[in-house]
PyMOL CGO cylinders between C-alpha atoms (Angstrom):
from pymol import cmd
from pymol.cgo import CYLINDER

trace = [
    CYLINDER, -5.99, 11.09, -58.48, -4.27, 14.19, -57.20, 0.3, 1, 1, 1, 1, 1, 1,
    CYLINDER, -4.27, 14.19, -57.20, -6.65, 14.42, -54.22, 0.3, 1, 1, 1, 1, 1, 1,
    CYLINDER, -6.65, 14.42, -54.22, -5.98, 10.82, -53.24, 0.3, 1, 1, 1, 1, 1, 1,
    CYLINDER, -5.98, 10.82, -53.24, -2.22, 11.43, -53.35, 0.3, 1, 1, 1, 1, 1, 1,
    CYLINDER, -2.22, 11.43, -53.35, -2.59, 14.57, -51.23, 0.3, 1, 1, 1, 1, 1, 1,
    CYLINDER, -2.59, 14.57, -51.23, -4.70, 12.72, -48.67, 0.3, 1, 1, 1, 1, 1, 1,
    CYLINDER, -4.70, 12.72, -48.67, -2.28, 9.81, -48.65, 0.3, 1, 1, 1, 1, 1, 1,
    CYLINDER, -2.28, 9.81, -48.65, 0.67, 12.18, -48.16, 0.3, 1, 1, 1, 1, 1, 1,
    CYLINDER, 0.67, 12.18, -48.16, -1.13, 14.01, -45.33, 0.3, 1, 1, 1, 1, 1, 1,
    CYLINDER, -1.13, 14.01, -45.33, -1.96, 10.76, -43.57, 0.3, 1, 1, 1, 1, 1, 1,
    CYLINDER, -1.96, 10.76, -43.57, 1.63, 9.59, -43.91, 0.3, 1, 1, 1, 1, 1, 1,
    CYLINDER, 1.63, 9.59, -43.91, 2.90, 12.83, -42.35, 0.3, 1, 1, 1, 1, 1, 1,
    CYLINDER, 2.90, 12.83, -42.35, 0.43, 12.53, -39.46, 0.3, 1, 1, 1, 1, 1, 1,
    CYLINDER, 0.43, 12.53, -39.46, 1.40, 8.91, -38.91, 0.3, 1, 1, 1, 1, 1, 1,
    CYLINDER, 1.40, 8.91, -38.91, 5.12, 9.73, -38.80, 0.3, 1, 1, 1, 1, 1, 1,
    CYLINDER, 5.12, 9.73, -38.80, 4.70, 12.74, -36.48, 0.3, 1, 1, 1, 1, 1, 1,
    CYLINDER, 4.70, 12.74, -36.48, 5.65, 11.66, -32.93, 0.3, 1, 1, 1, 1, 1, 1,
    CYLINDER, 5.65, 11.66, -32.93, 5.73, 15.06, -31.23, 0.3, 1, 1, 1, 1, 1, 1,
    CYLINDER, 5.73, 15.06, -31.23, 2.63, 14.32, -29.14, 0.3, 1, 1, 1, 1, 1, 1,
    CYLINDER, 2.63, 14.32, -29.14, 3.80, 10.87, -28.04, 0.3, 1, 1, 1, 1, 1, 1,
    CYLINDER, 3.80, 10.87, -28.04, 5.94, 12.15, -25.18, 0.3, 1, 1, 1, 1, 1, 1,
    CYLINDER, 5.94, 12.15, -25.18, 3.14, 14.30, -23.76, 0.3, 1, 1, 1, 1, 1, 1,
    CYLINDER, 3.14, 14.30, -23.76, 0.78, 11.34, -23.92, 0.3, 1, 1, 1, 1, 1, 1,
    CYLINDER, 0.78, 11.34, -23.92, 3.28, 9.13, -22.10, 0.3, 1, 1, 1, 1, 1, 1,
    CYLINDER, 3.28, 9.13, -22.10, 3.66, 11.73, -19.34, 0.3, 1, 1, 1, 1, 1, 1,
    CYLINDER, 3.66, 11.73, -19.34, -0.11, 12.00, -18.96, 0.3, 1, 1, 1, 1, 1, 1,
    CYLINDER, -0.11, 12.00, -18.96, -0.43, 8.21, -18.66, 0.3, 1, 1, 1, 1, 1, 1,
    CYLINDER, -0.43, 8.21, -18.66, 2.36, 8.16, -16.08, 0.3, 1, 1, 1, 1, 1, 1,
    CYLINDER, 2.36, 8.16, -16.08, 0.71, 10.98, -14.12, 0.3, 1, 1, 1, 1, 1, 1,
    CYLINDER, 0.71, 10.98, -14.12, -2.64, 9.15, -14.10, 0.3, 1, 1, 1, 1, 1, 1,
    CYLINDER, -2.64, 9.15, -14.10, -0.98, 5.94, -12.88, 0.3, 1, 1, 1, 1, 1, 1,
    CYLINDER, -0.98, 5.94, -12.88, 0.80, 7.81, -10.05, 0.3, 1, 1, 1, 1, 1, 1,
    CYLINDER, 0.80, 7.81, -10.05, -2.46, 9.51, -9.05, 0.3, 1, 1, 1, 1, 1, 1,
    CYLINDER, -2.46, 9.51, -9.05, -4.26, 6.14, -8.99, 0.3, 1, 1, 1, 1, 1, 1,
    CYLINDER, -4.26, 6.14, -8.99, -1.50, 4.67, -6.83, 0.3, 1, 1, 1, 1, 1, 1,
    CYLINDER, -1.50, 4.67, -6.83, -1.70, 7.59, -4.37, 0.3, 1, 1, 1, 1, 1, 1,
    CYLINDER, -1.70, 7.59, -4.37, -5.48, 7.28, -4.13, 0.3, 1, 1, 1, 1, 1, 1,
    CYLINDER, -5.48, 7.28, -4.13, -5.21, 3.54, -3.51, 0.3, 1, 1, 1, 1, 1, 1,
    CYLINDER, -5.21, 3.54, -3.51, -2.62, 4.05, -0.75, 0.3, 1, 1, 1, 1, 1, 1,
    CYLINDER, -2.62, 4.05, -0.75, -4.74, 6.71, 0.96, 0.3, 1, 1, 1, 1, 1, 1,
    CYLINDER, -4.74, 6.71, 0.96, -7.84, 4.50, 0.76, 0.3, 1, 1, 1, 1, 1, 1,
    CYLINDER, -7.84, 4.50, 0.76, -5.94, 1.49, 2.11, 0.3, 1, 1, 1, 1, 1, 1,
    CYLINDER, -5.94, 1.49, 2.11, -4.06, 3.19, 4.95, 0.3, 1, 1, 1, 1, 1, 1,
    CYLINDER, -4.06, 3.19, 4.95, -6.05, 6.38, 5.52, 0.3, 1, 1, 1, 1, 1, 1,
    CYLINDER, -6.05, 6.38, 5.52, -8.17, 5.19, 8.42, 0.3, 1, 1, 1, 1, 1, 1,
    CYLINDER, -8.17, 5.19, 8.42, -5.22, 3.47, 10.11, 0.3, 1, 1, 1, 1, 1, 1,
    CYLINDER, -5.22, 3.47, 10.11, -3.03, 6.57, 9.90, 0.3, 1, 1, 1, 1, 1, 1,
    CYLINDER, -3.03, 6.57, 9.90, -5.93, 8.76, 11.04, 0.3, 1, 1, 1, 1, 1, 1,
    CYLINDER, -5.93, 8.76, 11.04, -6.56, 6.62, 14.11, 0.3, 1, 1, 1, 1, 1, 1,
    CYLINDER, -6.56, 6.62, 14.11, -2.84, 6.65, 14.98, 0.3, 1, 1, 1, 1, 1, 1,
    CYLINDER, -2.84, 6.65, 14.98, -2.75, 10.46, 14.81, 0.3, 1, 1, 1, 1, 1, 1,
    CYLINDER, -2.75, 10.46, 14.81, -5.90, 10.70, 16.93, 0.3, 1, 1, 1, 1, 1, 1,
    CYLINDER, -5.90, 10.70, 16.93, -4.38, 8.37, 19.55, 0.3, 1, 1, 1, 1, 1, 1,
    CYLINDER, -4.38, 8.37, 19.55, -1.16, 10.38, 19.58, 0.3, 1, 1, 1, 1, 1, 1,
    CYLINDER, -1.16, 10.38, 19.58, -3.08, 13.65, 19.94, 0.3, 1, 1, 1, 1, 1, 1,
    CYLINDER, -3.08, 13.65, 19.94, -5.12, 12.26, 22.84, 0.3, 1, 1, 1, 1, 1, 1,
    CYLINDER, -5.12, 12.26, 22.84, -1.95, 11.02, 24.57, 0.3, 1, 1, 1, 1, 1, 1,
    CYLINDER, -1.95, 11.02, 24.57, -0.25, 14.41, 24.15, 0.3, 1, 1, 1, 1, 1, 1,
    CYLINDER, -0.25, 14.41, 24.15, -3.32, 16.21, 25.52, 0.3, 1, 1, 1, 1, 1, 1,
    CYLINDER, -3.32, 16.21, 25.52, -3.35, 13.92, 28.57, 0.3, 1, 1, 1, 1, 1, 1,
    CYLINDER, -3.35, 13.92, 28.57, 0.41, 13.90, 29.35, 0.3, 1, 1, 1, 1, 1, 1,
    CYLINDER, 0.41, 13.90, 29.35, 1.67, 17.34, 28.31, 0.3, 1, 1, 1, 1, 1, 1,
    CYLINDER, 1.67, 17.34, 28.31, 1.01, 20.40, 30.44, 0.3, 1, 1, 1, 1, 1, 1,
    CYLINDER, 1.01, 20.40, 30.44, 1.88, 23.93, 29.48, 0.3, 1, 1, 1, 1, 1, 1,
    CYLINDER, 1.88, 23.93, 29.48, 2.38, 26.85, 31.78, 0.3, 1, 1, 1, 1, 1, 1,
    CYLINDER, 2.38, 26.85, 31.78, 3.99, 27.36, 35.13, 0.3, 1, 1, 1, 1, 1, 1,
]
cmd.load_cgo(trace, "trace")
């Protein structure tokens, strides 16, 4: 009987311990933010890349350096 009470008491302590809950919530939040960033880059990456390439080409054509 004593072993069952000890196990029951240990399980109750583990169940009531919430020290790891905050870390878990931060990890979940970090994963969600990372997924959002990846989705944005996948959705708009090629559009932004083509805009930068067009701007670079225009600068190379119109801007002259030197005397």
